[in-house]
C-alpha positions as CSV (number, residue, x, y, z in Angstrom):
1,M,39.3,-99.3,-85.1
2,T,40.0,-100.5,-88.6
3,L,40.4,-97.8,-91.3
4,G,40.6,-100.2,-94.2
5,W,37.1,-99.5,-95.4
6,F,37.6,-99.5,-99.2
7,R,37.1,-103.0,-100.6
8,K,38.6,-104.6,-103.7
9,K,36.2,-106.5,-106.0
10,D,37.3,-109.7,-104.2
11,G,35.9,-108.3,-100.9
12,K,39.3,-108.0,-99.2
13,A,40.3,-104.7,-97.6
14,A,42.3,-102.4,-100.0
15,A,44.0,-100.5,-97.1
16,S,44.5,-100.9,-93.4
17,S,45.4,-98.6,-90.6
18,N,48.1,-101.2,-89.7
19,S,49.9,-100.7,-92.9
20,S,52.3,-97.8,-93.4
21,P,50.9,-95.0,-95.5
22,S,52.2,-94.4,-99.0
23,P,54.4,-91.4,-99.4
24,S,52.4,-88.2,-99.9
25,P,53.4,-85.4,-102.2
26,A,53.7,-82.0,-100.6
27,P,50.4,-80.0,-100.2
28,A,49.4,-77.8,-103.1
29,A,50.9,-74.4,-103.4
30,L,48.8,-71.5,-102.3
31,N,46.9,-69.8,-105.1
32,S,43.3,-68.7,-105.7
33,S,42.5,-71.9,-107.6
34,V,43.3,-74.4,-104.9
35,R,41.0,-77.4,-105.4
36,I,40.3,-80.2,-102.9
37,G,41.6,-82.8,-105.4
38,Q,45.0,-81.1,-105.3
39,L,45.2,-81.4,-101.5
40,L,44.2,-85.0,-101.2
41,T,46.2,-88.2,-101.7
42,E,44.9,-91.8,-101.5
43,D,46.0,-92.0,-97.8
44,L,44.0,-88.9,-97.0
45,I,40.6,-90.4,-98.2
46,L,38.9,-92.7,-95.7
47,R,35.7,-94.6,-95.5
48,L,34.5,-93.8,-91.9
49,P,33.0,-96.4,-89.6
50,A,29.4,-96.4,-88.4
51,G,28.6,-96.0,-84.7
52,K,30.8,-93.0,-84.0
53,T,29.8,-89.4,-83.2
54,K,30.6,-86.5,-85.4
55,E,33.3,-85.4,-82.9
56,Q,34.9,-88.9,-82.9
57,L,35.0,-88.9,-86.7
58,I,36.6,-85.4,-86.7
59,K,39.2,-86.8,-84.4
60,V,39.9,-89.8,-86.6
61,L,40.3,-87.6,-89.6
62,I,42.5,-85.0,-87.9
63,E,44.8,-87.7,-86.5
64,R,45.2,-89.2,-90.0
65,L,45.9,-85.8,-91.5
66,C,48.5,-84.9,-88.9
67,R,50.2,-88.2,-89.2
68,I,50.4,-88.1,-93.0
69,R,51.3,-84.4,-93.3
70,K,53.6,-84.5,-90.3
71,L,51.8,-81.6,-88.6
72,G,52.6,-82.6,-85.1
73,D,50.1,-82.8,-82.2
74,P,46.6,-83.4,-83.6
75,G,45.2,-82.0,-80.4
76,R,45.6,-78.4,-81.3
77,F,43.9,-79.0,-84.7
78,Y,41.1,-80.9,-83.1
79,A,40.6,-78.2,-80.4
80,K,40.4,-75.5,-83.0
81,V,37.8,-77.3,-85.1
82,I,35.7,-78.3,-82.1
83,E,35.8,-74.7,-80.9
84,R,34.4,-73.6,-84.2
85,E,31.8,-76.3,-84.3
86,Q,30.5,-75.2,-81.0
87,G,29.3,-71.9,-82.6
88,M,27.8,-73.2,-85.8
89,S,27.7,-76.6,-87.4
90,T,29.6,-76.9,-90.7
91,T,27.2,-79.5,-92.1
92,L,25.4,-78.5,-95.2
93,D,21.9,-79.7,-96.3
94,T,23.6,-81.6,-99.2
95,G,25.1,-84.1,-96.7
96,M,28.6,-82.6,-96.7
97,A,30.3,-81.5,-93.5
98,I,33.2,-79.1,-93.9
99,P,34.9,-78.6,-90.5
100,H,37.7,-76.1,-91.1
101,A,39.9,-73.6,-89.4
102,R,42.8,-71.2,-89.9
103,M,45.9,-72.2,-88.0
104,D,49.1,-70.5,-87.0
105,G,52.3,-72.3,-88.1
106,L,51.0,-73.8,-91.3
107,D,52.8,-73.2,-94.6
108,S,50.1,-74.4,-96.9
109,I,46.5,-75.6,-96.9
110,V,46.0,-79.3,-95.9
111,A,42.9,-81.5,-96.1
112,V,41.5,-84.9,-95.4
113,L,38.3,-86.5,-96.7
114,G,36.1,-89.1,-94.9
115,L,33.2,-90.8,-96.6
116,L,30.2,-92.0,-94.5
117,P,27.8,-93.7,-96.9
118,Q,25.6,-95.0,-94.0
119,G,25.1,-91.4,-92.9
120,L,25.1,-89.7,-89.5
121,P,22.6,-87.1,-88.2
122,D,24.4,-83.9,-87.4
123,P,24.1,-83.3,-83.6
124,K,23.1,-79.6,-84.1
125,Q,20.9,-80.2,-87.1
126,P,19.4,-83.7,-86.9
127,D,17.6,-83.3,-90.2
128,Y,21.0,-82.9,-92.0
129,I,22.6,-86.3,-92.5
130,I,26.4,-86.3,-92.9
131,R,27.5,-88.5,-95.8
132,A,31.0,-87.1,-96.2
133,M,33.3,-84.9,-94.2
134,C,36.1,-82.7,-95.6
135,I,38.3,-81.2,-93.0
136,F,40.8,-78.6,-94.0
137,F,43.2,-76.1,-92.4
138,S,44.8,-73.1,-93.9
139,P,47.6,-70.8,-92.7
140,N,46.3,-68.1,-90.4
141,R,47.7,-65.3,-92.6
142,Q,45.7,-62.5,-94.3
143,E,47.2,-63.3,-97.7
144,V,45.8,-66.8,-97.6
145,F,42.3,-65.9,-96.5
146,T,41.0,-65.6,-100.1
147,Q,42.3,-69.2,-100.9
148,H,40.6,-70.4,-97.7
149,L,37.3,-68.9,-98.9
150,H,37.7,-70.2,-102.4
151,L,38.3,-73.7,-101.2
152,L,35.3,-73.6,-98.8
153,R,33.1,-72.4,-101.7
154,G,34.6,-75.0,-104.0
155,V,34.0,-77.9,-101.7
156,S,30.5,-76.7,-101.0
157,A,29.6,-76.5,-104.6
158,L,31.4,-79.8,-105.6
159,F,30.0,-82.2,-103.1
160,Q,26.3,-82.2,-104.0
161,P,24.1,-85.3,-103.4
162,A,24.8,-86.9,-106.8
163,L,28.6,-86.7,-106.3
164,L,28.2,-88.1,-102.8
165,D,26.3,-91.0,-104.2
166,E,29.0,-91.6,-106.8
167,V,32.0,-91.5,-104.5
168,S,30.3,-93.5,-101.8
169,A,29.9,-96.4,-104.3
170,L,33.6,-96.4,-105.4
171,E,35.9,-99.1,-104.3
172,S,39.2,-97.2,-103.8
173,P,40.6,-93.8,-102.8
174,A,42.3,-93.7,-106.2
175,E,38.9,-93.9,-107.9
176,V,37.7,-91.0,-105.7
177,L,40.6,-88.9,-106.7
178,R,39.9,-89.6,-110.4
179,V,36.3,-88.5,-110.0
180,L,37.3,-85.4,-108.1
181,A,39.9,-84.5,-110.7
182,S,37.4,-84.9,-113.6
183,R,34.7,-82.8,-111.8
184,E,37.1,-80.0,-110.8
185,Q,38.5,-79.3,-114.3
């Protein structure tokens, strides 16, 4: 599967899963104003392929997150999110899916963003079309729970249909980061 979905103006892929990722800064420090744009880097923003299930896309995103952030086995992260998704879908009527979980062993909140402009019906709520998926994990500690909730609320409020239209049309992860930074001020 090719992950180089952003295209330059000349039509060539801007990134590829075969290339080594650019170095990523450390995840944002924990505070009540953690924003998704602070947690993402260019190599943590992907354009997702069509023809996959929600669970397959979750797996792709978690594998990327674990590789870039050096989190170890992606299987434990995937299992935790899928367990949570069994109870209630995290897809919103805006087109944003926010699979998330609190995890033992994390020092900070980590996240990955996948864009799915072609859309994918949510398996539990077929009237809800997933256009983007932001997966995040936070440390499973009581003192971090407020930040977890703030980030969940912030992502829900930020990724409205107009923003999803805008970022889906962008040509690079760097442009997505610029738009998020301007909207999260």
